[in-house]
Residue, then its C-alpha position, 0 to 999 in steps of 0.5 A: x406551643x411548638x408542633x413535632x414531626x410524630x403530632x403532625x404525623x398523628x394529625x395527618x393520620x387522624x385527618x388520613x392525610x397522605x403527606x411526603x415525609x419530607x414536608x413534615x417539618x415544614x408543617x410542624x413549622x407552619x402549624x408551630x407559627x399558627x398555634x403561635x399566632x393563635x396564642x397571641x391573639x388570646x393576650x389581647x385584651x378584649x374587655x368591652x369590645x362587643x363581638x362582632x358578627x362581620x368586621x365592616x359594618x356593612x348592610x346585607x341586601x336583601x331581595x324581597x321575598x316574593x314568589x316568582x313561580x308559578x305552582x305546578x304541583x298537579x301538572x308535576x304529580x300527573x307524571x307520579x304514579x301514586x298521589x293523595x292530597x297533593x302528596x307523592x306515595x312511596x313504598x314503605x322501605x323501613x319497617 
């Protein structure tokens, strides 16, 4: 699928991008190349291939889920003008 210059200008307008008119043909060629590559990928027979979340068979190293900081809520709420039951009270702004 070939992209024309007016289509690049329309896409740029929709994306609110400023493109130099001299660069429009290059953008059109690049976008056409991208779409041709996607068409090439779509033509590959992928039946029997399991979808992957990552191309490598890697395992994510996770840190232990443990508390690393002390609970200082009461200390922080001493500076607040109004609190109740561990919550900050604020004026109602929406009716």
